[in-house]
C-alpha positions in Angstrom: 147.2 73.1 91.4 145.5 76.2 89.7 147.5 79.1 88.1 148.5 81.8 90.7 148.7 85.4 90.1 152.5 85.2 90.6 152.8 82.5 87.8 150.7 84.7 85.5 152.6 87.9 86.1 155.9 85.8 85.3 154.4 84.4 82.0 153.0 87.9 80.9 156.6 89.4 81.4 158.0 86.9 78.9 155.7 88.0 76.1 157.0 90.2 73.4 155.6 93.8 73.0 153.8 92.9 69.8 151.4 90.9 71.9 150.3 93.9 73.8 147.2 94.4 71.8 146.1 90.9 71.8 142.8 90.2 73.4 142.4 87.8 76.5 139.8 85.0 76.2 139.0 82.1 78.2 138.8 79.1 76.2 138.5 75.3 76.4 139.2 72.3 74.3 136.9 69.3 73.8 136.4 66.5 71.4 133.4 65.3 69.3 131.8 61.8 69.4 134.1 58.8 69.1 137.0 61.6 69.1 136.3 62.2 65.4 137.4 65.9 65.7 138.4 68.3 68.5 137.0 71.9 68.9 137.9 75.0 71.0 135.2 77.0 72.6 136.0 80.6 73.4 134.5 83.3 75.6 135.8 86.8 76.1 137.0 88.0 79.5 134.8 91.1 80.0 135.4 91.3 83.8 137.7 90.4 86.7 136.3 89.4 89.9 138.6 89.4 93.2 137.4 86.9 95.8 139.7 87.9 98.7 137.8 85.4 101.1 138.8 82.5 98.8 142.0 84.0 97.6 140.9 83.7 93.8 141.0 86.0 90.9 137.9 85.1 88.7 138.1 86.0 84.8 134.4 86.4 83.9 132.7 86.3 80.6 130.0 88.4 82.1 129.6 92.2 82.5 129.4 93.6 86.1 125.8 94.6 85.2 125.0 90.8 84.3 126.7 89.7 87.6 124.7 92.2 89.7 121.5 91.1 88.0 122.1 87.5 88.7 122.9 88.1 92.4 119.9 90.4 92.9 117.6 87.8 91.2 118.9 84.9 93.4 119.3 86.4 96.7 117.2 89.7 96.8 118.7 92.0 99.4 115.6 92.0 101.7 116.2 88.1 102.3 120.0 88.3 102.9 121.0 87.1 106.4 122.4 89.8 108.6 126.2 90.2 108.5 128.6 91.2 111.1 130.2 94.2 109.2 133.5 93.4 110.9 133.7 90.1 109.0 132.9 91.3 105.4 135.5 90.8 102.9 135.3 93.2 100.1 134.9 91.7 96.6 136.0 94.1 94.1 135.3 94.2 90.3 137.9 95.2 87.8 136.0 98.5 87.3 136.3 99.4 90.9 140.1 99.4 90.7 140.6 101.1 87.3 
C-alpha cells in the first residue's frame, strides 16, 4: 500500500525543527550491472498535484508550466470530448492553494 497523507503528516510531525529548511526530493535507489554498485537518483519536487478523482497527491518534478504544455500538446482543447460540468472533479496544483 502507498503512503497516505495521514502517514506523511504523522511522520513530518516527528522531525526536529532543524529539519525545517531541508529540501524535499523524490529519489530512487538502483544497482549497476551484476550488482557491482548502487546509486541514488534524485529529482527535486517542484509542484504538487491533487487528483481528487483518484484520491492521490502527486509530487512532481515538473513545473506547472511544463505540465500545462504537455497537456496542451497531447490533447489540444479543441479535440477534448465534451464533459458534463456536474461531473468535473477539480484538480488543483499547489500554486492554486498557496
